[in-house]
C-alpha positions as CSV (number, residue, x, y, z in Angstrom):
1,M,55.4,-36.6,33.4
2,I,54.6,-33.8,35.8
3,G,56.0,-31.2,33.4
4,G,53.9,-32.7,30.6
5,A,50.7,-32.6,32.8
6,I,51.4,-29.0,33.7
7,F,52.0,-28.1,30.1
8,K,48.7,-29.8,29.1
9,Q,46.8,-28.0,31.9
10,S,48.4,-24.7,30.8
11,G,47.4,-25.3,27.2
12,V,43.9,-26.2,28.2
13,S,43.7,-23.0,30.3
14,L,45.1,-20.9,27.5
15,M,42.6,-22.4,25.0
16,G,39.8,-21.7,27.5
17,E,40.8,-18.1,27.8
18,Y,41.2,-17.8,24.1
19,A,37.7,-19.3,23.5
20,S,36.3,-16.9,26.1
21,L,37.9,-13.9,24.4
22,V,36.7,-15.0,21.0
23,G,33.2,-15.5,22.5
24,E,33.2,-12.0,24.0
25,A,34.5,-10.5,20.7
26,I,31.7,-12.3,18.8
27,L,29.1,-11.1,21.3
28,R,30.4,-7.5,21.1
29,Q,30.3,-7.6,17.3
30,R,26.8,-9.0,17.3
31,T,25.8,-6.3,19.7
32,R,27.3,-3.6,17.5
33,E,25.5,-5.1,14.5
34,A,22.2,-5.1,16.3
35,E,22.7,-1.6,17.5
36,H,23.6,-0.5,13.9
37,A,20.5,-2.2,12.5
38,A,18.3,-0.7,15.2
39,R,19.8,2.8,14.4
40,I,19.2,2.4,10.7
41,E,15.6,1.2,11.4
42,A,15.0,4.2,13.7
43,E,16.5,6.6,11.1
44,L,14.2,5.1,8.5
45,A,11.2,5.4,10.8
46,N,12.0,9.0,11.5
47,R,12.4,9.8,7.8
48,V,9.1,8.2,7.0
49,K,7.4,10.1,9.8
50,S,9.0,13.4,8.6
51,E,7.9,12.8,5.0
52,F,4.5,11.9,6.2
53,I,4.1,15.1,8.2
54,S,5.4,17.0,5.2
55,N,2.9,15.2,2.9
56,M,0.0,15.7,5.3
57,S,0.8,19.4,5.5
58,H,0.5,19.5,1.7
59,E,-2.5,17.2,1.5
60,L,-4.5,19.1,4.1
61,R,-3.5,22.7,3.3
62,T,-4.0,22.5,-0.5
63,P,-7.7,21.6,-0.4
64,L,-8.3,23.9,2.5
65,N,-6.6,26.8,0.7
66,T,-8.8,26.0,-2.4
67,M,-12.0,26.0,-0.3
68,I,-11.1,29.2,1.6
69,G,-10.0,31.1,-1.6
70,F,-12.9,30.3,-3.8
71,S,-15.5,30.5,-1.0
72,K,-14.1,34.0,-0.3
73,L,-14.6,35.0,-3.9
74,I,-18.2,33.8,-3.8
75,S,-18.9,35.5,-0.5
76,E,-17.8,38.8,-2.1
77,H,-20.2,38.4,-5.0
78,D,-22.2,41.5,-3.8
79,K,-19.0,43.6,-4.1
80,R,-17.8,42.2,-7.4
81,R,-20.5,40.6,-9.5
82,L,-19.5,37.2,-10.9
83,P,-21.0,35.4,-13.9
84,D,-23.2,32.5,-13.0
85,A,-20.9,30.1,-14.9
86,E,-17.9,31.3,-12.8
87,I,-19.8,30.8,-9.6
88,V,-20.7,27.2,-10.6
89,E,-17.1,26.5,-11.5
90,Y,-15.9,27.8,-8.1
91,A,-18.5,25.7,-6.3
92,K,-17.3,22.6,-8.2
93,L,-13.7,23.4,-7.2
94,I,-14.7,23.8,-3.6
95,N,-16.7,20.5,-3.7
96,D,-13.7,18.6,-5.3
97,A,-11.3,20.0,-2.6
98,A,-13.7,19.1,0.2
99,G,-14.0,15.5,-1.2
100,H,-10.2,15.2,-1.4
101,L,-9.8,16.5,2.1
102,L,-12.5,14.1,3.4
103,S,-10.7,11.2,1.7
104,V,-7.3,12.1,3.3
105,I,-9.0,12.4,6.8
106,N,-10.8,9.0,6.3
107,D,-7.5,7.4,5.3
108,I,-5.8,8.6,8.5
109,L,-8.7,7.5,10.6
110,D,-8.8,4.1,8.9
111,I,-5.1,3.3,9.3
112,S,-5.4,4.4,12.9
113,K,-8.2,2.0,13.6
114,L,-6.5,-0.8,11.7
115,Q,-3.3,-0.4,13.7
116,S,-5.2,-0.3,17.0
117,G,-7.2,-3.5,16.2
118,R,-10.5,-1.6,16.5
119,Y,-11.6,-2.3,12.9
120,T,-14.5,-4.7,12.5
121,L,-16.0,-6.4,9.4
122,D,-19.7,-6.6,8.5
123,A,-19.3,-10.0,6.9
124,S,-21.8,-11.7,4.6
125,E,-21.7,-13.7,1.3
126,I,-20.6,-11.4,-1.4
127,N,-20.0,-11.5,-5.1
128,V,-16.4,-10.5,-5.9
129,E,-17.4,-9.5,-9.4
130,D,-19.8,-6.9,-8.1
131,V,-17.2,-5.5,-5.7
132,L,-14.6,-5.2,-8.6
133,Q,-17.2,-3.6,-10.9
134,L,-17.9,-0.9,-8.3
135,A,-14.1,-0.2,-7.8
136,Y,-13.6,-0.3,-11.6
137,T,-16.4,2.2,-12.2
138,A,-15.2,4.5,-9.4
139,N,-11.8,4.8,-11.1
140,R,-12.8,5.1,-14.8
141,N,-12.9,8.9,-14.8
142,A,-9.5,9.2,-13.1
143,A,-8.1,6.8,-15.7
144,R,-9.6,8.7,-18.6
145,E,-8.3,12.0,-17.3
146,A,-4.8,10.5,-16.9
147,G,-4.9,9.1,-20.4
148,V,-4.6,5.5,-19.0
149,S,-6.6,2.6,-20.3
150,L,-8.5,0.6,-17.6
151,D,-9.8,-2.9,-18.3
152,L,-11.6,-5.4,-16.2
153,E,-11.8,-9.1,-17.0
154,V,-13.6,-11.5,-14.6
155,A,-14.0,-15.2,-15.0
156,A,-17.6,-16.5,-15.3
157,N,-17.3,-19.0,-12.5
158,L,-16.2,-16.8,-9.6
159,P,-17.6,-18.2,-6.3
160,L,-19.3,-16.3,-3.6
161,I,-17.0,-15.6,-0.7
162,R,-17.6,-14.4,2.9
163,G,-16.5,-10.9,3.6
164,D,-17.3,-7.2,4.0
165,A,-18.2,-5.9,0.5
166,A,-17.6,-2.2,1.4
167,K,-14.2,-2.9,2.9
168,L,-13.1,-5.1,0.0
169,R,-14.3,-2.4,-2.5
170,Q,-12.2,0.1,-0.6
171,A,-9.2,-2.2,-0.8
172,F,-9.5,-2.7,-4.6
173,H,-10.3,0.9,-5.1
174,N,-7.0,1.9,-3.4
175,I,-5.0,-0.6,-5.4
176,I,-6.5,0.5,-8.7
177,S,-6.2,4.2,-7.9
178,N,-2.6,3.7,-7.0
179,A,-1.9,1.9,-10.3
180,I,-3.5,4.7,-12.3
181,K,-1.6,7.3,-10.3
182,F,1.8,5.8,-11.1
183,T,1.1,5.0,-14.8
184,L,2.1,7.6,-17.4
185,Q,-0.3,8.8,-20.1
186,G,-0.7,6.2,-22.8
187,G,-0.2,3.4,-20.3
188,A,-2.6,0.7,-19.2
189,V,-4.0,-0.9,-16.0
190,K,-5.7,-4.3,-16.2
191,I,-7.7,-6.1,-13.6
192,E,-8.2,-9.8,-13.8
193,A,-10.1,-12.2,-11.5
194,I,-10.2,-16.0,-11.5
195,R,-11.5,-18.9,-9.3
196,L,-8.9,-21.0,-7.5
197,A,-9.2,-24.7,-7.2
198,D,-9.8,-24.5,-3.4
199,G,-12.8,-22.2,-3.9
200,G,-11.0,-18.9,-3.3
201,V,-10.5,-16.0,-5.6
202,A,-7.4,-14.5,-7.1
203,V,-7.4,-10.9,-8.3
204,V,-4.4,-9.4,-10.2
205,I,-4.0,-5.7,-10.9
206,R,-1.3,-5.0,-13.5
207,D,0.0,-1.7,-14.7
208,T,2.6,-0.5,-17.1
209,G,3.7,2.3,-14.8
210,V,7.0,3.6,-13.4
211,G,7.5,0.5,-11.3
212,M,9.3,0.1,-7.9
213,S,12.5,-1.3,-6.5
214,P,12.3,-4.0,-3.8
215,D,13.0,-1.3,-1.1
216,E,10.3,0.9,-2.6
217,V,7.8,-2.0,-2.6
218,K,8.4,-2.4,1.1
219,L,8.1,1.3,1.7
220,A,4.8,1.5,-0.3
221,T,3.1,-1.0,2.0
222,T,4.3,0.8,5.1
223,P,1.8,3.1,6.7
224,F,2.7,6.8,5.9
225,G,5.3,5.6,3.4
226,Q,5.7,7.5,0.2
227,V,7.7,5.9,-2.6
228,D,8.7,9.1,-4.4
229,G,9.9,11.8,-2.2
230,K,10.0,14.2,-5.1
231,R,6.3,14.5,-5.5
232,T,4.8,15.5,-8.7
233,R,1.2,16.6,-9.2
234,W,0.0,13.4,-10.7
235,R,1.5,11.3,-7.8
236,E,0.1,13.2,-4.9
237,G,-1.4,11.2,-2.0
238,A,-1.0,10.5,1.7
239,G,0.8,7.3,1.1
240,L,-1.9,5.2,2.9
241,G,-3.7,3.5,0.0
242,L,-1.7,0.3,-0.2
243,P,-1.2,-0.1,3.6
244,I,-4.9,0.2,4.1
245,A,-5.7,-2.2,1.2
246,R,-3.2,-4.7,2.6
247,S,-4.7,-4.6,6.1
248,L,-8.2,-4.9,4.8
249,V,-7.3,-8.0,2.7
250,E,-5.5,-9.6,5.7
251,L,-8.5,-9.0,7.9
252,H,-10.4,-11.2,5.4
253,G,-7.8,-13.9,5.8
254,G,-6.3,-13.0,2.4
255,Q,-2.9,-12.1,1.2
256,I,-1.4,-9.3,-1.0
257,R,1.8,-9.9,-3.0
258,I,3.5,-7.2,-5.0
259,Q,5.9,-7.7,-7.9
260,S,7.5,-4.7,-9.5
261,E,10.4,-3.6,-11.6
262,K,11.7,-0.1,-12.2
263,G,10.4,1.2,-15.6
264,R,8.4,-2.0,-16.2
265,G,5.3,-1.6,-14.1
266,T,3.8,-3.3,-11.1
267,E,1.6,-6.3,-10.4
268,V,-0.5,-6.5,-7.3
269,G,-2.0,-9.9,-6.6
270,V,-4.8,-10.4,-4.0
271,I,-5.8,-13.9,-2.8
272,L,-9.2,-14.1,-1.0
273,P,-9.9,-17.5,0.6
274,S,-13.2,-19.3,0.6
275,A,-12.7,-20.1,4.3
276,S,-10.2,-19.4,7.0
277,T,-7.4,-21.2,5.1
278,I,-6.0,-20.7,1.6
279,N,-4.0,-22.8,-0.9
280,I,-0.6,-21.1,-0.4
281,R,1.1,-23.0,-3.2
282,E,-1.6,-22.2,-5.8
283,A,-1.7,-18.6,-4.6
284,R,2.0,-18.2,-5.1
285,D,1.9,-19.8,-8.6
286,V,-0.8,-17.4,-9.6
287,L,1.0,-14.3,-8.3
288,L,4.3,-15.4,-9.8
289,G,2.6,-15.8,-13.2
290,N,3.1,-19.6,-13.2
291,G,-0.6,-20.4,-13.7
292,G,-4.1,-19.2,-13.5
293,V,-3.8,-15.6,-14.8
294,S,-2.0,-15.1,-18.1
């Protein structure tokens, strides 16, 4: 009996030690996994920052060089007479470069304010169709120059919503501009807007562009992220358009959902609520193509 009791106690002790060792091993493994995940995340963050700095160097220097170069030619007009048409062309190039530079700087300032929580909305009742029409009109020339068709289709019964018209126009402008930028010549971008049953509005921007993988979708909505590291002239940008659009929509209590597939284009769905809450199920159905927008 005594031997049996000792054996049982010994067995219990061994099991306890074994359980403790297993627990420590599991804890060490989880710690290693957490450290590995943190290291991967840090490496990704560093890569994104490095690419952003490289992109910003390009985005800031290119228009500055254009402005400096052509303004120098104009300033030397007394030494080398230039035809009037050439002066006008140089002036237009300087103006375009200045506009691009201002756009990049504004994007940087906007994302900085959004991240710091210092961004405020000038809210009022607004007509979403008017907002979309302005964003559509602002992008027509870019679409025409890129050889991309741009269409807008708005339901007749869209409700008024409460929001900041200028900020929403900026959000839609960024999304549409991005769609055009990543759509090849001969492709199409279509904007559709419908009324939701709960009084909100669903806007879907579809393109037939190059598309993105799930990882690229995540990167595209990350501030300073740039989907394609191998930049080509028609894809140039600071990588801030979608992150700014997403933040502006979320400030309105809305949501952005992106569906994309490599080589098959991208669909960006925006849900704007009528109040502080939205119909999540209906929004999901619309964005997944199960109803509302065909």
